N, C-alpha and C positions, 0 to 999 in steps of 0.2 A: 231595765232586771239587773240585776245580778251576774255574775260566773258561777254555771255550774261546776263544781270543782268532786275528781273520782274520790272515794271514802278512801284510796287509799295514799292518795292524797296530805288527807287530813291526818291520817294517821304517822305517816311520815314524820310529817309539822311536828306531831304532839311528841315522837320520839327525839327528834332533835331536839326542840325543847328540852329534853329532860333530861339529853345526855352534855346539856349546859350551855347550847350555842344562842344566840341571841336572835331577839324578832328579827332585823332587819340580813343577817346569815340567813337564818331558813328562809323567808322572802326570794334571796338572792337564791339559794338553790334548789327553790321549787319551784320558778318563777311566777309567785303572788306577790300580790300588796304587801309591805310590811303591817297593814290593820288588821289584813285578813290574817297572814301568821299571830298576829298580837289575842285576835279574838280567839280563834280556837287552839291556843294553847294558852291562855290569860291562867287557865286555872291547876297548870301541873305547876309541881310542889320543886323547889330546887332545893339543892343542901346549903349551908354559908359558905362554903369556899367557893362553890359555882356561882352565887351572888357576889362576893368579892371581888372575882375572875371580872365577871360580866362589870361591875364595876371600874376597877384598874384598868380594861381595856377603853373606855369611855371616858374615860380619865388622859388616857395614852392619846386618843382620836381628835378628843378637845382640844390637848398642846401642839400635836402633829398641824390642827388646821388653824392655832393663834400664828404657828412661826412662819406658814407655809402664807396666810397673810401678810405678814410684815416682810416677808421677802418680795413678796410684790410689790408691796410701798414702798419700798425701799428700791428697787427697779424702776419704777414710775416718775420717785420723787428725782432719781441720777436723769434718767431721760430729761425732765421739765428743767433740768438746773444746765444739761447740756444745749438743748433747746435756747434759752435765756440766755448764756453765752454766746451763743452766734447771735442771736436778735442785737445784744446790746453793742456789738465791734463793728 
């Protein structure tokens, strides 16, 4: 059975979404699942500016993730080369 939330929590989620926050941010602020924040607020209308901002933030997050993974791969690759050089000697 699902968790039961106070009606105030649902209203707060709707208010936060109306202000242009993402489902993930709402979930974090209210300590609920992202899917719950979506279900409660999916019918909320957003302005074009708010939609554009959410899209930009999504693209920035994706770019940061790509760079983070690239940096991790470089560190791992560097460590592998160091170990390989020691083995060759």
